C-alpha positions as CSV (number, residue, x, y, z in Angstrom):
1,X,111.4,139.3,59.0
2,X,109.8,141.0,61.9
3,X,111.9,141.5,65.0
4,X,109.6,139.4,67.2
5,X,109.9,136.5,64.8
6,X,113.6,136.7,64.9
7,X,113.6,136.7,68.6
8,X,111.3,133.8,68.7
9,X,113.5,131.8,66.4
10,X,116.4,132.5,68.7
11,X,114.5,131.9,71.9
12,X,113.0,128.5,71.0
13,X,116.2,126.7,70.4
14,X,117.7,128.3,73.5
15,X,114.7,127.1,75.6
16,X,115.1,123.6,74.3
17,X,118.8,123.6,75.2
18,X,118.0,124.8,78.6
19,X,115.3,122.1,79.1
20,X,117.7,119.3,78.0
21,X,120.5,120.7,80.0
22,X,118.3,120.6,83.1
23,X,117.2,117.0,82.3
24,X,120.9,116.0,81.9
25,X,121.9,117.7,85.2
26,X,118.9,116.0,86.9
27,X,119.7,112.4,85.6
28,X,123.5,112.7,85.9
29,X,123.8,114.6,89.3
30,X,120.6,115.1,91.1
31,X,118.7,111.9,90.5
32,X,120.5,109.4,92.8
33,X,118.8,106.0,92.7
34,X,120.1,103.4,95.1
35,X,122.3,100.7,93.8
36,X,120.9,97.2,93.3
37,X,120.8,95.0,96.3
38,X,123.6,92.5,96.2
39,X,125.2,89.6,98.2
40,X,127.5,92.2,99.7
41,X,124.4,93.9,101.2
42,X,123.2,90.6,102.6
43,X,126.6,89.9,104.1
44,X,126.6,93.3,105.8
45,X,123.0,92.7,107.1
46,X,123.8,89.2,108.3
47,X,126.7,90.5,110.4
48,X,125.1,93.7,111.5
49,X,124.4,92.6,115.1
50,X,127.2,90.1,115.5
51,X,129.0,89.9,118.9
52,X,132.6,90.9,119.1
53,X,135.1,88.3,118.2
54,X,136.1,87.8,121.9
55,X,132.6,86.8,122.8
56,X,131.8,84.4,119.9
57,X,131.7,80.8,121.0
58,X,131.2,77.8,118.8
59,X,130.1,74.3,119.6
60,X,132.0,71.7,117.6
61,X,129.5,69.0,118.6
62,X,126.5,71.0,117.3
63,X,124.5,69.0,114.8
64,X,124.9,69.8,111.1
65,X,122.5,69.2,108.3
66,X,122.3,65.8,106.7
67,X,121.6,66.5,103.0
68,X,120.3,63.0,102.4
69,X,117.4,63.3,104.7
70,X,117.0,67.0,105.4
71,X,117.3,66.8,109.2
72,X,119.6,67.8,112.0
73,X,120.3,71.5,111.2
74,X,121.4,73.8,114.0
75,X,119.3,76.4,112.3
76,X,116.1,74.5,112.8
77,X,113.2,76.6,114.0
78,X,111.4,79.9,113.3
79,X,113.3,83.0,112.2
80,X,111.6,86.4,112.1
81,X,112.5,89.4,110.0
82,X,114.9,91.8,111.7
83,X,115.6,95.5,111.7
84,X,117.6,96.7,108.6
85,X,115.6,94.6,106.2
86,X,114.7,96.4,102.9
87,X,112.2,95.9,100.1
88,X,111.5,98.0,97.1
89,X,111.3,98.5,93.3
90,X,113.5,99.4,90.4
91,X,112.0,100.7,87.1
92,X,113.8,102.0,84.1
93,X,112.7,105.5,83.0
94,X,113.2,107.7,80.1
95,X,113.1,111.4,80.9
96,X,113.4,113.7,77.9
97,X,115.1,111.0,75.9
98,X,117.6,110.4,78.7
99,X,117.7,106.9,80.3
100,X,117.6,106.8,84.1
101,X,116.1,104.6,86.8
102,X,113.4,105.0,89.5
103,X,114.3,103.2,92.7
104,X,112.2,103.1,95.9
105,X,113.0,101.4,99.2
106,X,111.1,100.7,102.5
107,X,111.8,99.0,105.8
108,X,108.3,98.5,107.2
109,X,108.4,94.7,106.7
110,X,107.2,91.8,108.9
111,X,107.3,88.1,108.5
112,X,109.2,84.9,109.2
113,X,110.6,81.7,107.8
114,X,110.7,78.1,109.2
115,X,113.9,76.1,108.7
116,X,114.0,72.3,109.0
117,X,117.3,70.7,108.1
118,X,118.2,71.8,104.6
119,X,114.7,73.0,103.8
120,X,112.9,76.2,104.3
121,X,109.4,74.7,104.8
122,X,107.4,77.9,105.4
123,X,107.8,81.6,105.0
124,X,106.0,84.9,104.4
125,X,106.4,88.6,104.7
126,X,104.3,91.7,104.4
127,X,105.3,95.2,103.3
128,X,103.5,98.5,104.0
129,X,103.6,99.9,100.5
130,X,103.0,103.5,101.3
131,X,106.3,103.5,103.3
132,X,108.4,102.8,100.2
133,X,110.1,106.1,99.1
134,X,112.4,107.2,96.3
135,X,114.7,110.2,96.0
136,X,111.8,112.3,94.5
137,X,108.7,113.3,96.4
138,X,106.7,113.9,93.2
139,X,107.5,110.4,92.0
140,X,106.4,109.0,95.4
141,X,103.1,110.8,95.2
142,X,102.5,109.2,91.9
143,X,103.6,105.8,93.2
144,X,101.3,105.9,96.3
145,X,98.4,107.4,94.3
146,X,97.5,106.4,90.8
147,X,100.1,103.7,90.4
148,X,99.8,101.5,93.6
149,X,96.7,103.1,95.1
150,X,98.0,102.4,98.6
151,X,94.9,103.7,100.3
152,X,92.9,100.8,98.7
153,X,95.8,98.3,98.7
154,X,98.0,99.2,101.6
155,X,100.0,96.0,101.7
156,X,102.1,93.8,99.4
157,X,103.0,90.3,100.5
158,X,104.7,87.1,99.6
159,X,103.9,83.5,100.9
160,X,106.0,80.5,100.2
161,X,104.0,77.7,98.5
162,X,106.8,75.1,98.0
163,X,109.7,74.3,100.3
164,X,113.0,75.9,99.4
165,X,115.5,73.1,98.9
166,X,119.1,74.0,100.0
167,X,122.1,72.0,98.9
168,X,123.5,72.3,102.4
169,X,123.3,74.5,105.5
170,X,125.9,77.2,104.9
171,X,128.7,77.6,107.4
172,X,129.0,80.9,109.3
173,X,130.0,83.6,106.8
174,X,129.0,81.2,104.0
175,X,126.3,81.5,101.4
176,X,124.0,79.3,99.5
177,X,121.8,79.8,96.4
178,X,118.3,78.5,95.9
179,X,115.0,79.0,94.1
180,X,111.9,80.2,95.9
181,X,108.3,79.7,94.6
182,X,105.3,81.3,96.2
183,X,102.3,83.7,95.9
184,X,103.2,87.4,95.4
185,X,100.3,89.8,96.1
186,X,100.6,93.3,94.7
187,X,97.8,95.8,94.2
188,X,95.3,93.3,95.4
189,X,96.3,90.7,92.8
190,X,98.0,87.4,93.7
191,X,100.2,85.5,91.3
192,X,102.6,82.6,91.6
193,X,106.2,83.5,91.1
194,X,109.6,81.7,91.1
195,X,112.9,83.5,91.6
196,X,116.4,83.1,92.7
197,X,117.7,84.0,96.2
198,X,121.0,83.9,98.0
199,X,121.1,83.3,101.7
200,X,124.1,84.4,103.8
201,X,124.6,83.1,107.3
202,X,126.1,85.2,110.1
203,X,126.7,84.2,113.8
204,X,123.2,85.2,114.9
205,X,121.4,86.3,111.7
206,X,120.6,85.0,108.2
207,X,120.1,87.4,105.4
208,X,118.3,86.6,102.1
209,X,118.7,88.8,99.0
210,X,117.0,88.6,95.6
211,X,114.8,90.2,93.1
212,X,111.5,89.4,91.4
213,X,110.6,90.5,87.9
214,X,107.2,92.1,87.7
215,X,105.0,92.9,84.7
216,X,102.7,95.7,85.7
217,X,99.6,94.6,83.8
218,X,99.8,91.2,85.5
219,X,98.8,92.9,88.8
220,X,96.4,95.4,87.4
221,X,99.0,98.2,87.8
222,X,98.8,101.1,85.4
223,X,102.1,101.9,83.5
224,X,103.7,104.6,85.6
225,X,104.5,106.8,82.6
226,X,103.2,110.4,82.6
227,X,103.6,113.5,80.5
228,X,107.3,114.0,81.5
229,X,108.5,110.4,82.1
230,X,108.2,107.2,80.1
231,X,108.7,103.9,81.7
232,X,108.9,100.2,80.7
233,X,105.9,97.9,81.2
234,X,107.8,96.0,83.8
235,X,110.1,96.5,86.8
236,X,111.9,94.6,89.5
237,X,111.1,94.1,93.2
238,X,114.3,94.0,95.2
239,X,114.7,92.8,98.8
240,X,117.4,92.1,101.4
241,X,115.8,90.5,104.4
242,X,117.5,89.7,107.7
243,X,116.2,87.0,109.9
244,X,116.9,86.4,113.6
245,X,115.7,83.3,115.6
246,X,112.3,83.8,117.1
């Protein structure tokens, strides 16, 4: 066998080993996707601007919610999205046969909710999609370009179409679970979605955390896969939204 052939037979397996070693190092140590947003994150956001314990005052005579008629909540009124709110995506990836995740987050979010008794009667928020970023600039370029086409579709939004029914107004430091139904607009396409949320109440702020499953084709979004990375046909939108009284 020619010397160059022998060298090639040795070099090819070595190159494959190097490539897979690089992929393993990237997925295990360099790629650092953010953890899923949880109730603990909502609790932290709800308490982020709390006054010190010495300045907190409570009014024992303040009205509380009457679950039977949905009126009388001390939380009644308009609440707007506060600083520290997050919105983003989570998509499973396969890189060279190794499972990993792509996660992007952004904080350029505006919106509000309206509370009346034990009901959230109105609500909407809007996200500047191009501000969502992951831990990889090449992925972000693909996300803003061929995937989400942010120059053509700069915003994503959600608008509540049915009131959210709460079992009770949560006490301070308490939480409540509920289902939300509304119109989700991504990539210029609007679809009705229903998903679970958890609201955590602080002294001055309410935080709402949850996730929305999304099938890319439903919104005219191309599968993000490319020559190096394969993804599923769906992903999850994650959010942790803080609200302060307007």
